[in-house]
C-alpha positions, 0 to 999 in steps of 0.5 A: 055864725060860730062863736070865737073858742067854740068847740064843734063836735061831730057825731054819727056813724061811718059817714062821720067817722071816715077813719078818724083817729082814736088817739089824736083829736087833731086826726079828724079822718078823711070825711066832711068833719076834716073838710068843715075844719078847713073851711072855717080855718080859711073862711074864719081864721080870726076864730080859734074853733076846736073840731072834734070828731067822735063818729063811729063806724057801724053805729046806730041810734041806740049806740049813740045814745049809750055812749052819749054822756062820755062822747059828748056831754063830758066834751062840753061841746058848744055845737053838736052835729049829729047824722045817724039813721042809715044803719038803723035801715041798713041792718033790716036789709043785711042782717034782718035787724030792723029799728022800728020808726017809733024806737029810732025817734024815741032814741034820737029825742032822748039824745037831744033831751040829754043834750039840751038838759042843762047846757047851752049846746046848739045842735044841727041834725043831719038827715040820713040820705042814700044815692040811688046808684041801684035798685038794691040801695033805692029799695032801702028808701022804704025804710029810711023815709021813716027815719028822715021824717023823725030827724025832721020832725025832731028838728022842728020840735026842738027848733034845731038847725036841720041840714037835709042831705038826702034833698041836697044830694038828690039835687046834686046828682041831677048834674052828676052820676049818684055814684060821683058822690057815693059810689055804694049810695051811702058812703060819700066819696071825696066830692060827696064829703066835700058837698056835705062841708060846704052846706054844713058851714053854710047852715051857720053863715 
């Protein structure tokens, strides 16, 4: 369970960004970080938990690594949630700018080691995901699967908490259409964000 007076930091790309404010930490955007704060507030009103969102749309692992000192370490979070990888895959298909699996893994590993070095910050790694809304999106799994393997492997290597969003969405899509959770297969709908938040909170409960 999360500690009282803890700072929880969410990091990632547009899925995490979700329209967050760049000037006010209170305005978390319309995505899962906002829903997480709402759930924590309602489920644990006795815990004074601060939630921060530093997701930036379009980020890849290299972008996250380059801004990690300023946007994570200087904030001294007690918990940090990392969701990155789908743009490392997507840029291969829309800009012919691929990220090799071993390069992605090395960058994420560097982020984890910078976080754990001399701090007591606890990490939860979220697996990047796709919803199979059409063949074009599904074709990207050929690349994304290696990023997913890297995230899962690093979570095991460093004994972090791990949330397999791709598996969670695949199970949910058996009850509803994939587009119900992400119309373009990548960016969650409000239902998709709510599902991520629900599962995220369950990891700590």
